[in-house]
N, C-alpha and C positions, 0 to 999 in steps of 0.2 A: 721373671717371677710369675708363678702361677696361683691364682687364689684356689685354695682348697678348702676353705671354710670361712666362717665370719672372722675376720681380722687374722686370718692365718694365711701364710704364703709359703711357697716351696721354690727354692731356686731350681733352674733348669740348666742343663749343660747340652749345648750344640743346637743345631737347627733342623727342622724337619726338611725333607726334599723340596716340599713347595717354597721354602724360604730362601732357597738359593736362586739367583739370577746371573747368568753369564755376564761377565764384566765387572761384577761387584768386588771391591777389595776389602778384605777384612785386615785391620791393623791389630795384631796380637798383643795384648798387654796383661801383665806387666813384663818388663824385660827381665833378664837374669844376669847378674854378674858372676863370672864363672872363676872359682878360686882355684888355687894350686892344689888344695886338698881334693876338691871335685876331680881334676884331671888325674891326680895319681890314684885315687881310690877306683875310679872309674877303669883307668888303665889295668890296674891290678885285678879287678873284679873280672875283667873280660879277657885276661890273660895276654893282653898286649904288652910285650915287654921292650918296645922300642925305645931307646935311650933318649930320643927327642922329647919324650913325654915325661919321663921320671928321673932323669940323670942331668941335673942342672949343669955339672962340669962338662959333660959331652954336648949339650945343647949350646953352651957358650961358645964352643969352638965351631959350630955350624954357621950356616949364611944367615940364621935368625938371631944369632947370640943370646938366645934364651929359650926356655922350654915352650914347645908347642901344645896347644889343647888338642887332644885326641879328637879326630875329625868324626869318629862314630859318636863321641859325647856331644858334640855340637849338633850333629845330626838328630840324636835322641831329644835334645832340650828343644830343638826348633819344632820337631814333630809334636812334642808334649805342649809347646805354646798353643798349637792350632787346634787341640782337642776341643777347648769350649765353644770355638767358632765353626769348626769345620765337621769333626767326627764325633761329637759327643751323642750324637742319636745315630751313629753308625752300627749296622749289623755286622759288618766285616770290612776290613781294609782289603781291597783287591790288588793293590801293588803300588810300587814307586817305580818311577823311571827317571832317566836322564838326571841322576844325582851329580851335580857340579861342584866342585869345591874350588872356587875362584880366588880365595885369599886365607891368609893364615889367621887363626884365632889364638891369642895368648892369655895366659892367667892373668886375671883382673879386668879383661875386656867385658863389656856390657852389651849384650846381645838382644836383638828384638826380631820379631817375624812378621811377615805379612802374606796373604794368600789371595789370589785372584781366582775366581770361579772361570774355568775355561770352558766346560761343557756340562751338560746334564741331560739325562734321557730316563724314561721310565724303564724299569727291569722288565725284560721279557719273561723271565721265570718266576719272578717275586712280585706279584700285583700289589703288595703292600710296601714296595720299596722302589727307589730309583738310584741311578748311578750317576755320581757327581765326581768331576776331575778339577783339581786346582792345581794351580803352580805356586809353590810357596818360596820365598826368598828369605834368607837369613841375612840380617843387616846389623853391623855394629853400632854403637851409639854415635860414632862420628860420620854415619851415612854409608860407610863402606859396604857393599855387599860381598859376603864371604861363601855363599852358598844359595843354590837354587835345586828345585827338583819338582817334578809332578807327581800327584798322588791320586789314585782312584779309590772311592769307597762306596759301598752299598749302604744307602741312607734311608732310614724309615721315612714312609709317608705318615701324614696325621691320621689317615683311616687304618694304617696298620701299626699304630702306636702300642709297643709292647710296654711302655710305662704304664699306660692307662689300664692294660690287662692285668698287670702286676700290682697296681695301685702303689707304685713306687713313687 
């Protein structure tokens, strides 16, 4: 929270570049329980018609014996969980790499995420920003890791704070 006046505070999202330290790990909360409706709606919205996501009878005959959550839905939720800690002050996402899907997620599973700061450096072309890379893991409530990836973002420095300029 940032004090913006007497007895008045405003919530902030994200960290400035200077707040990141290599080796720090952020446990993102709250978690999210994924429902069957989430899975079907996301699959339909994104035109993913694979029957493992939306046809229970088909999925019951698969090796999983039940529907799987669309992996791009789990990726989207995990990335969303990180925004408050990692990219809330990002100017731009610069990329994701090495997205690994190491285990299935099923409707009813509760998932969490955590991110480790891998590297940071000042931007050469944007003096008011720096580049931060994190490794994020998706973890089920039972401790099983189901996903990991690296993400790089261009993050505001305090001196280049666009929030202050916009009085946001």
